[in-house]
C-alpha positions in Angstrom: -3.9 3.9 13.0 -5.3 3.7 9.3 -4.5 0.7 7.2 -2.5 2.7 4.9 -0.3 4.3 7.4 0.4 0.8 8.7 1.3 -0.4 5.1 3.6 3.1 4.8 5.5 1.8 8.2 6.3 -1.2 6.7 7.1 -0.2 3.4 9.5 2.5 4.9 11.2 0.1 7.0 12.1 -2.4 4.6 13.0 -0.1 1.9 15.0 2.3 4.5 13.4 5.2 3.1 10.2 6.9 3.5 6.8 6.0 1.5 4.0 7.8 1.5 0.8 5.9 -0.5 -2.1 7.8 -1.6 -4.5 4.7 -1.8 -6.8 3.6 1.0 -6.3 0.8 1.6 -8.9 -1.6 3.2 -8.1 -3.9 5.8 -8.8 -7.1 3.7 -6.7 -5.7 0.9 -3.8 -5.1 3.7 -4.1 -8.6 5.0 -3.8 -10.1 1.0 -0.7 -8.4 0.6 0.8 -9.0 3.8 0.1 -12.8 3.3 1.3 -12.9 0.0 4.9 -10.9 1.2 5.0 -13.3 4.5 5.1 -16.1 2.2 7.2 -14.7 -0.1 9.6 -14.2 2.8 9.5 -17.7 4.1 10.2 -19.0 0.6 13.0 -16.2 0.7 14.7 -17.0 4.3 14.8 -20.9 3.3 15.2 -21.4 -0.3 17.1 -18.8 -1.8 19.2 -16.9 1.7 21.1 -19.8 2.5 22.7 -20.6 -0.5 23.8 -16.8 -1.4 27.5 -15.9 -0.9 26.8 -12.4 1.2 23.0 -11.0 2.0 21.5 -8.7 4.6 17.8 -8.3 5.7 14.8 -10.1 4.6 14.2 -11.8 0.9 11.2 -11.9 -0.8 11.3 -14.6 -3.6 7.6 -15.7 -5.3 6.8 -18.9 -6.5 9.4 -20.5 -9.4 12.2 -18.0 -8.3 15.4 -19.5 -8.3 19.2 -18.6 -8.3 21.8 -20.7 -9.7 25.5 -20.4 -8.2 24.4 -18.6 -5.5 28.0 -18.6 -3.9 28.6 -16.2 -6.7 26.0 -13.8 -5.4 26.3 -11.0 -2.8 23.4 -8.9 -2.4 21.9 -6.0 -0.1 18.8 -5.8 2.1 15.3 -5.8 0.2 16.5 -8.3 -2.3 12.6 -9.4 -4.4 12.6 -11.8 -6.4 9.2 -12.3 -8.3 7.7 -15.3 -9.9 9.8 -17.5 -12.2 12.8 -15.1 -12.3 16.1 -16.3 -12.7 19.8 -15.7 -11.7 22.2 -17.5 -13.3 25.4 -16.2 -11.5 28.1 -18.4 -12.9 30.9 -16.0 -13.5 34.3 -15.1 -13.1 33.9 -12.3 -10.4 30.4 -12.6 -9.6 26.9 -11.0 -9.1 27.3 -8.2 -6.4 23.4 -6.6 -6.1 22.8 -3.7 -3.7 20.1 -2.5 -1.6 16.4 -2.6 -2.9 16.7 -4.7 -6.1 13.2 -6.4 -7.4 13.7 -8.7 -10.3 10.4 -9.1 -11.9 8.0 -12.2 -13.3 10.1 -14.1 -15.4 13.0 -12.2 -16.0 16.6 -13.4 -16.4 19.9 -12.8 -15.5 22.2 -15.1 -17.4 26.1 -14.8 -16.7 26.8 -18.3 -18.4 24.7 -19.7 -21.3 27.4 -22.4 -22.8 30.5 -23.8 -20.5 32.9 -22.7 -23.1 32.1 -19.0 -22.5 31.8 -18.4 -19.0 30.9 -14.4 -17.6 32.5 -11.8 -16.3 30.4 -10.3 -13.8 27.3 -8.1 -13.1 27.3 -5.0 -10.7 23.8 -3.7 -9.4 23.5 -0.5 -7.6 21.0 0.4 -4.7 17.1 0.7 -5.9 17.7 -1.1 -9.1 14.0 -2.6 -10.9 14.2 -4.7 -13.2 10.3 -5.5 -14.8 9.1 -8.7 -16.4 10.4 -11.0 -18.9 13.5 -9.1 -18.8 17.2 -10.4 -20.1 20.7 -9.1 -18.7 23.0 -11.2 -20.8 26.0 -11.0 -18.4 29.4 -12.2 -20.8 31.3 -9.2 -20.6 31.2 -7.1 -17.5 27.9 -4.8 -16.8 27.3 -2.4 -14.5 24.2 -0.9 -13.8 24.4 2.6 -11.6 21.7 3.6 -8.5 18.2 4.4 -9.0 17.4 2.6 -12.3 14.1 1.5 -13.4 13.3 -0.9 -16.5 10.4 -1.8 -18.5 9.4 -4.6 -19.3 11.2 -7.0 -22.0 14.3 -5.1 -21.8 17.4 -6.8 -23.0 21.2 -6.2 -22.1 24.0 -7.4 -24.0 27.4 -7.6 -23.8 28.8 -9.7 -26.3 28.7 -9.9 -30.0 29.3 -13.2 -32.5 32.2 -12.8 -34.8 31.4 -13.4 -38.2 34.3 -12.2 -40.6 35.1 -15.6 -42.2 32.0 -16.7 -44.4 34.0 -19.7 -44.6 33.3 -20.8 -41.0 29.9 -21.5 -39.4 29.4 -18.1 -37.3 29.1 -20.3 -34.2 32.4 -21.4 -34.5 34.1 -17.9 -35.0 34.1 -16.9 -31.2 32.4 -13.7 -29.4 33.8 -10.4 -28.5 33.1 -9.2 -25.2 32.3 -5.8 -24.4 31.7 -3.7 -20.9 28.1 -2.3 -20.9 27.6 0.4 -18.3 24.2 2.0 -17.7 24.3 5.1 -15.3 22.6 6.4 -12.2 19.1 7.9 -12.4 18.0 6.1 -15.6 14.6 5.4 -16.8 14.5 2.6 -19.7 11.6 2.1 -21.4 10.1 -1.6 -22.4 11.1 -3.4 -25.4 14.4 -1.7 -25.4 17.8 -3.7 -26.4 21.2 -2.3 -25.3 23.6 -3.7 -27.3 27.1 -4.9 -26.3 30.3 -2.3 -24.9 27.5 0.8 -24.5 27.6 3.0 -22.6 24.8 4.8 -21.3 25.0 8.5 -18.9 23.4 9.6 -15.8 19.9 10.7 -15.9 19.4 9.2 -19.4 15.5 8.4 -20.6 15.5 5.9 -23.2 12.0 5.4 -25.1 10.3 1.9 -25.9 11.4 -0.1 -28.5 14.8 1.7 -28.7 17.7 0.0 -29.8 20.7 1.3 -28.3 24.0 0.8 -30.0 26.0 3.9 -29.2 27.3 5.4 -25.9 24.5 8.3 -24.6 25.6 11.1 -23.1 24.4 11.8 -19.4 20.4 13.3 -19.6 19.7 12.7 -22.8 16.3 11.4 -24.1 16.8 8.9 -26.7 14.5 7.1 -29.0 14.6 5.0 -32.5 16.3 2.3 -34.0 18.6 2.5 -33.7 18.6 5.3 -30.9 19.0 8.8 -31.4 19.0 11.9 -29.6 16.1 13.4 -29.1 16.7 16.5 -26.8 19.2 17.1 -23.3 16.9 16.8 -19.8 18.9 19.9 -19.2 17.6 21.9 -22.0 14.3 22.5 -19.6 16.8 24.4 -16.9 18.2 26.9 -19.9 
């Protein structure tokens, strides 16, 4: 059997869906990949999985990957935490993660920043990839659907600081939490910021650098600061 076929086999088993590779991996490349994944699996088994409230299958954890308050995390199979990523799960209703989830290098999921403002909840669907250096600030509720892909340095927020009283420091005026929702099959480009209370419909594409401040209907292609609808993907079928 060719080397890349072996890799396809293992990927299909782990991801529970068919994977087809075009690159002709050499035996040396295959062994390097397997060594890295094996080390991550061992680290995940001993340093991450025992501290989760619930998890299925293998957990992969690269060096420096951390969880805090793991008793608040329910994870599906194929959890993959890359180098120096962090999940702080201290929240009222915890963190629920579906199958085949990847948290990229130096990416942070933070449910609580200060103890006087504990976060609400985070729900992530199946087959979600959060790229390097992303930040998910879970103060209000955040929901992310299935088959969502994040570019690097995406930020999602679920609260705003109050600032109406000019005689009181902003930091002492409290916050307003909002429920932020990302639908299914959404592609979020690099350096996008999604603000508190926004709902992004299924099938949307968000251009790099956009700042999303309002609800976006399904299948929209959006971009800009603040983000505006450029076109609707359904137009291609009309």
